[in-house]
N, C-alpha and C positions, 0 to 999 in steps of 0.2 A: 504493499500500500504506499501511497505517497505521504510525504511529510504533512501533518494536520496542524492547524494553529495550536498553541499551548493556551493555557488558561488565561494568559496575558493578552491573547489575541495578536501576537507579533507579525503573524502573516498577513494581516490586514492594515499594516502600517502605511504610511505614505509611500508612493512609487520610488523604488531604488534605495531610498534612505535605509541603511541597515536597522537603525534604531537600537534597542536594548537587545542583548543576546537573548535568544529563546532556547528552550531546552533540547529541541531536536538538532542533533549534531552528526549529520550523515558521514560515514567514513568511506573510504575507497571501497570496501567490500559492500557496504550497504547500497550505494550508488549502483554497483554493478549488478547486484540482485534487483533492485527496483527497475532499472532500464531493461536489463536482459529478460526479466519475466515479462515486461509488458510489451516489448518490441524485439523478440528474439531474432526474427528474420531480418530486421533492419539494421540492428546495432550490435556490434561485437563488444561487449562490455570489457573484456580483456584489453581492447586496444587503448583505454583511458587509464593510464597508471599514474595516478597522483593522489594526494590526500589533501583533505580540506583542514589545513592546519590554523588558517585564520578564523576567528569566530565571525568576522564580518562576512567572509566568503560562505560560511555555513548557512548563515541568516539569508544571503542574497540567494544561494542556490534553492535553499528550502522554500523561501517565499515565492520565487517564480516557477519552481517545479510544481508546487501546489497549484498555482493559477493555471499553468498549462494543462494540468491533469483535470481541472475543472472544465476547461475549454475543450479538451479532447473528449470528455463524457459528453459535452453538448454536440460535438460533431458526430458521435456515433449515434446520439438519439436521433438527430436530424436525418442521418444516413439510414436509420432503420425504417424511416417513412416509405423508402423505396420497396420495402418487403412486407410492409404491414398494411399499406392503404392502397386504394384503388387509383387508376390513372386519373379519373375526375378529381379525386380529392388532392392529388398531388398538384394538378393543374391549379386548383382552388388555392392551395398553400404556396404556389408561386415557385415550385421546384421542378416543373415539368412543362413542355411545350408539346402539345399535340396537333394532329392533323397537317402534318408537314406535307409540302407539295414541292416536288422538285423545280428549282428555278433554271435548270440547265443540266448538261451532262457532267458527272464528277470529272475533275481536273487532276491529274497527276502532278505531283510536285517535282518530279525528277529524281526523287530519292526513295522511290517505292512506297510513297505514301500519298494521301489524296485529300482533295478540298471539295466540299460539297456545299452548295447554296440552296436554300429552301425558302419558299414563301410560308408564312405562318401568321397566327393571331397571337402575339406574344403579350401575355399578361404575367410573365413570371418575374422573379427577382435575379434570374441568371444575368451574368455579366461577362464581358470579354475576359478570356483567360481561365474560366471555370472548366474544370474537368466534368465531362459529361458521359453518359452511355446513350448510344443511338441504337434504337431497335425498331422492330416492325410492329410495335405496339405491346409487347410483352417482354420486358428484360429478363424476366425470371426464367421462363422456359422457352422463349423464342430465340431468334437470331439476334445477336448483339455484338456491338464492338465499342470500345473506348475511343474517346476523341477530345478535343478541346475546341471551345468557342473562340473563333477568330474575330468575328464581328457580329453584333446583335442590334436590332431595332425592334420597333413595334410590328413591323410586317416582314422583316427578313432575318435570317440567321445564317452564317456561313461557318462551317466547321472543318477542322482537320482531324483526320483519323487515320491510323496506319493501314486499314484495309476497307473494303466495301461489303456491304450486305444488300440483299436483294431488293427489299421494299421498305426503306426507313420512312417511318411515319411518327416517331415519338423520340423526344429527347428528355432525358431525366438527368438531373445534378448528380454527380457521382464524386463525392469527396473521398480521395484516398487518404490514407494515414501519413503519406510521404512529408507533407508540409509540417504536420505535428511532429513527427520524429525528428526532422531536420531542425526544427527550432529547439527541441529538448536538447540535441547534440550541441547546439550553439552554447547553451549554458555549460556544458561540460568543458568545451574548448575554451570558453572564456576564462575558466579558472586557470588556464595555463598562459594567459596574457600576461604581460609584465605587471608587478604591483603598482607602479606609478599610474599607468593607464587604468587599471581597475579603480584605484582610489579617485581618479578624476571622475570616471563614469558613476561612482557612488556619491559624488558631491563632497568628498572629504577634503579635496584640495582645490584652491583657487587657481584657474589658468593664469599664465604668465605671458606677457608680450614684451618684445624688444622695442628699441627706439628707432628702429631702422627708417630712413627716409624714403619715401616711395613717391615716385612720379605720378602726377594726376593725369588722368585721361579727359581731354577737353570736352568730348561729348558726353561725358557722365555727369550726373547731378552730384551734389555733395555727398550724399548718404552712399550712393553707388561708389564713389572714389573712397569714401571711409571704409566700406566693405573690403575692397581690394587692398587698401592699406593695411588694415587690421589682419587680413588673411596672411600677408607676407610678413607681419611682426609676431604672429602667433607662435607660441611655443608649445602650446598643449592643444587647445581646441577654441573654436569660434563658432558662434550661432549666428545666422543671418536669417531675420524675419522677412519674408518676401510675400507681401499681401498680392491679390491679383493685379496684374498689370504694371507691376513696378520694376519690371526689367531684370528679375533675378537670373534668368538664364544667360543674359548678356553679362552679368557680373561674374557668374560662374566661369564663362568662357575666358574672361579677362583674367581671372585668378589663376586658371589653368595655364594659359600662355606665360604669364609672369613666373609661375613656380617652375616651368620647363625651362625658362631662360636661366634659371638659377641651378639647373642641373637635378632638379628633384624629380622623383617619380610620383605619379598620381594615380589614385584609384578614382573612378568615376562610377557611382552607383545611384540608384533610385528605386522606389517601391515598384513602379511600373516600367514596361519596356518603352512605352510611349515618352516617358520623362527621360529616359536615358538617350533615346534617339534624338529628342529636342535638343539636349546637351550637345551632342555630336554634331548635329546640323548647325548649330550656332558656331561651333568651332570651325566647321566647313566654311561658313560664310566669312568668318574672321581670317580665313587664308591658313587655318592650322589643320593638317590631316595626319599628323603622326600619332596615331592611335590605333587600338585594336579593340574590336567590338567582340565580345564572348555572347554566345547565345545561338539559337536555332533560327535559320532564315525565315521560318513561318512567323516568327515573332518580332522580326526586326524590320524596321522601314526600309523600303527599296533604296532610299538616298544614302544609306550607310552600309548596304550589305557588302559592297566591295571591300569593306574594312573588317569583314568578319574574319575570325581566326581561320576558320576551314577554307575560306577563299585564299587566304595568304600562304597556306602550308600545303606542300604535296609530298608526303613522306615517300621515301625510296620504296620502289616496288609496287607502288600503287599506280595502275594504268590509267590513262585519261578517261577510260570509259567507266571507271569505278568511282563510286561517290565516297568522299571521305568519311561521312558519317557511318556509312555501311561497313568500312574498313575498321572503324573505331570499335565496333561491336565484336570484333574478334581479337582485339588487343587484351591480353589478359592483365587485370589489376584488381585489387581488392576493392569491395564495396561500390561497385559501379552504380552511378546515379542515372537512373534510365532517362530522366528528363533533361540532364545536362549533355547534350550531344556535342561537347567539345573535347579536344584532346587531353590527355593527362600530361602533367608537368614533366615527367621523366622522358618522354620522346624528345630526343636531342634538337631536332629541327624547331619544334613546338616550343620547348623550353628557351631556345635561342631568341626566337621572335619575341616572346613574352618578356624576357628580361632586357632586351636592348630597346623595346618601345616604351617611351615615357608615360604614356596614358592608356590604361586599360579600363574598359567600361563594360558593365554589365548591371543586371538587377542585384538587389541585395540577396535575393533568394539564391542566385547562382553564387554569390560569394559565401554563402552558408555551406557549399559543398565541402565534403571532407577532402577532396582532392587538393584543396589548398591548404591543408594542414601538414605541418612538418612530419608528424608521426605516420602520415599516409604518403608522403612523397620521399621518405627514406628507404631503408633497405628493402622493404617489401616490394617496391617497385623500381628499385636500382638508383634512386636519387640520393641526394645528400640534403642535409638542413639548409644549405645555401639555396637548393634548387626550389624551395618553397617561395612563392611569390611574397615580397615584402614591398610596402610603400612607405615614402616619406610622409604623404598626406592622403587621407580618404576624404572625398567631398561626396556627401550624401544629400541628394534632393529628395523632396517629399519626406523628409525625415519625420514630420509630425504626424505621418500616416503609418509609422512603424512602431510595433510594440518594442519594449525594451529587449526581450530575447531575440526578436527578429533581426535587430540592427547589429546585435554583438558579432554575428559571422563576419561582417565587414570591418568592423572596427578593430578586430584582433589582428588584422594583417597590415595595419598602419601605425606610425609612431605618433602622429597627431591627426586631427579631423577637423573637418567643417561640416556642420549640420545646417542645411538650408530647408526652411519649412515656414509653416504659419499656423500656429496652434489654435487660431480662430476659424480655420477651414476644416477640411475633413479630418477627422480623428483616425486612430487604427481601427480596423474592422474586427470586431471581437463577437463571435457567435453567442457566447454564454453571457447573459445579463449578470450573473453572479460574478464571473471572473472580472467582467468589465468594471463593476461597482468596487470590487476588492483591489483595483489598480492595474490589470492588464491593459486596460484602454488608455492608459496614461503613458505617452511617449517620452522617450529620453530627451527630445527636444523640448517638450513642454517642461519636464521636470528641471532641466538645467537652466531654462530661461526663468523659471520662477525663483530658483536660487539666486540667479543674477539680479532679477527685480528686487528681491528683499536685500540683497548686498548694496545696491545702488541707492536704495532708500536710506540707508545708513551712512554711506560713503561717497555717493555720487555727487554731492554738493562740493565736496572737497576737491574731487578730481574725477571728471566724467571719462577719462581715457582709461579708467580701470575697468570699464564695462567689457563683458565677455560677449556682447550681443550687439549687432548693428541692425537697426530696423529701417528698411527701405520704406520711405513715406510718399514719394512722388509716383503717382500712377498715371499711366499713358493709355487707358483703356476706356473709361467710362466718363460721360457727361457728369458734371459736378452734382446734379441734383439726384442722380442715381447713386452716386458713391457717398454722398454726404451722410446718409442715414448709417450705412455701415461703419463710416469713419467715426460717428459720434458714439454709436453703440457698441461697437466691437473693438475700435481701435484708439479710444480715448481722444477723438478728435485729431489724430496725427496724420490721417491718410488725406492727401491733398490730390487735386486733379490738375495735371499740368495745363497751362494756357492753351496748348495745341488740342486738347480734348474737352476742356471745361464747358465750353458752350456748343459743343459739336451736336447737331441735331439730325434726326432721320431725314434723308433727301427723299422726297416723293414727287411724283408727276404733278406739276401745277394745274392740270385741268383734268375733268373727268371723262367720260360720264361715270359717276359713281352708281352703285347698285341701288335700285329702288328700295331694296329690303333694308337698307342701312338705316337703323334708328338714330335718334338724336344723341343716344348715349354712345352708340359705336361711332358716330361721326366725330363726337368730341374727344374720344378716347384715342382715335387715329391722328389727332392734330399733332404735327411735329412739335409744336411749341410746348408740349407737355411731355417731357422725358420720361416722367414716372406717374402712372396713373392707377387707381384701384377701381376695378369694375364690381359694383356691389350687386351681385346676383342673387335675388331671392325668388323661391319658387316653393309651392306647396307640393309639387310633383315628387313622387319617390324615385330615387336614384336606383340604377341598376344593381347596387350593392353598396357596401361600406367603403369601397375602394374607388368608386366613380360617381360622377353627377352629371346627370344628362342636361341640366339647365347650364352648367358651366361649359359643358362640352359645345353646346349650341352657340353660346357667347363667344367662345374661342374661335369656332368655325366662322363666324362672322367677322371677327377681328382679322383672321388669316386671309379671308376672301378679300377683305378691304385693303389689306396690305399687298397682296398679289395684285390687286386692280391699280394700285398706285405706283407699280413698278418696282416694288421690292422683290427681290430674288428668292425663291424658296430656300436656297442654302443659307440666306442671310436671316432667316426666321427661326428662333429657337423656342421649343416648347417643353416646359418643365412641369412635372407632377409628381406628387409623393409616391404614386404607384403606377406600374405599367398598365395596370387595368384602365386607368383615367386616360394614359397616353393612347392606348389602343381604342378607348372610346372617342378620343379626338381624331383619330385617323390621320395624324400628321407626324412628320418626322420628330423624334426625340433628341434634344441636345442636353446630355447631362454632364458633359465634361469641357466642351468647347465654347468659346465666346462667339457671340452673333451680334450683328448689328442691332437687331430687335428681339427681344425675348418676351415670351408670354408664360405666366405661371399660373397654373390652375391648382387650387388647393383641394378640391374634391371634398368640400366640407359643407353641406347643406345645413348641418346641425353641429353644435359644439361636440366634438368627440369625447367619449367618457374617458376617465383618467386610466382605465386598464386596457383601452383599445390601442392598436398598434399606430393608428393614425395621431393619437394623441401623443404618444411618444415620439413620433417622427416630428410633429410640429412643434414641439416644446424643446427640440434640441437647437440652441442658438447657432451652432456651427452649420448646420445644414441650411438654415435660413439664410445665412450670410453667403454660402456658397451659390444658392440660387440667385440671391440678388446682385451678386458681383459677376455674373455671366454676360449680362447685356452691355453694350457699348453706347448706344444713343437713345434707345427706347425700351422701357421696361413697362409692360401692362400686366398687373395682378388681378386675377380673377377669383372671386369668392364670395362667401357671404359675411359681410362686416359684423353682423350679430354674433354669428357662430365663431369668429375668430377673435372677437373683442376680448373674450375672458381668457385667452391664452397669453402667457409670458411672451414679451417682445412684439407680438402682433398688435396689441393695444398702442404700444409706441409707433409701430409701423402706421397704423391708420392715423393716428395723430400727427404724424409727419406728413402724410398725403392731404389730410385736412388742412393743415397749415399752409398748403399750396393750392387748395381748392381743387384737388384732383381726385376725389371720391366721387365716383359717378354711379348714380343708381341706374340699374340695368334690370328691366323686369321683363 
């Protein structure tokens, strides 16, 4: 059994902080038994030969192992739905998509694998990157194949799979245990990291900075230049808070270039493949191409695939007609990670490329692979301790979306680190409500930033240069009336709109004819002079369910028709809703991650949701509201029932803000 909290409740103490010692002190033997018993096929306990001599290390390990155990149980519970519920129930729960219709012929990837696209009515909570089962309608007794979602929207889904089945009609979420196992192993490997690094992460040491003079970049604002300066002065770690539109990717690229000019090796990492590729594309734009991308080409943007490791290496004896990934399968090495189709370090040609290239980039999940651990790149595979990848600096984007155990796999490989994130945006994704409430949903970025904020309250007036965090304040995305609410409520009034975008308005055709069905409310909402409006939709009509509202869907339909009639391209219209059921109800394209010139948000709330409902939990999470509000550039139209939302935290303030601009519009 995993360690449980003692009578003093030490395992539910604030995130990362070790706190007072607790009674549970796992030894090398007990760790081996716990891990080996629970994941015998995935983890060889004997490979981890160390003891927890430090009381802080014992508490740290026990705390996070306990939280990961809770999270693992919830994952198993959700996966059990596949075997215990009907297809209709799984679709209702949001874990399945049925009635798939092929959108074309399956396409081979060139590596013996396949991509398939389907038309669908997607009301699920599935996302890009999710592992799935593709079946003919019955994954238990019928034909089935595993796969990965490459792209998903309200009406289309594209998947990758290693093989084909005859008549695929059903997708089920299929959470393998691999991610959970890898995260637990991160904890074990972290205890082999240097004491200094562990104490920094635990918040026991203040990071130090030199007085190095750093040249300013003329096209950067003051905070962007400060972030670059502090990154080059950093002796331990730096935090960069990058709210939406503040140019954090440009800052990262500049830091990378400056570090490489100093002869330093840099790891680039992020939670998602998209964020990794965005950093690399920015480097390309800046004229820097000396990097290697680790990963599978199916997950990597086409613009950077030329720098994939498997494209740069052609091991001896491999013919041109033989794919690199296929050859790797035949190479003997321990603990093969099935999803990380990249070469192992001991291959001489590969090792030479990885060690001579100054920048190596991949997701944090990839850096959690055991192939980058010294104990797995030593004698068992013919390497030496020096053959393990080591970096001077690790730069991790989206750091606020990573749990503490998930980020440790990357941090252990670097002497210093820079975390880039925004604790006011998306938090780490945690399945278990219990684990989240006990601290698993608190990122290392958030924890270290809170420590720094507390320190600055005591010492900042004396010397502001002691801060370990640089907050980017100038945003180049949103009209000021859109960004002002988030600035006031989430960023203490510090987020400013650059003059280049502060007064930017939606550009529409100057003449009609407009549709005769456009009501005065719709006409007013579409006025470019109103960057932010709230359409107050009230209807006694029953919705299709707790996750959708027909009245709001009709209002959104009229708004979209009006925008299209005024010359706004469909690709420039983003629609956001709490549930895919509402998005499907709207029958329009969903934008949940990308910015758009105009955004429409439907809250699907004809009535105030009960405190136990999932909708109440969603709408009372301030981070999620902030994410939604900061997608738009020039026009943001909120659609919902004002009385239903008024009682919810933050929404009363949002409505008051709209009323102060006279942009709450009754729509019946």
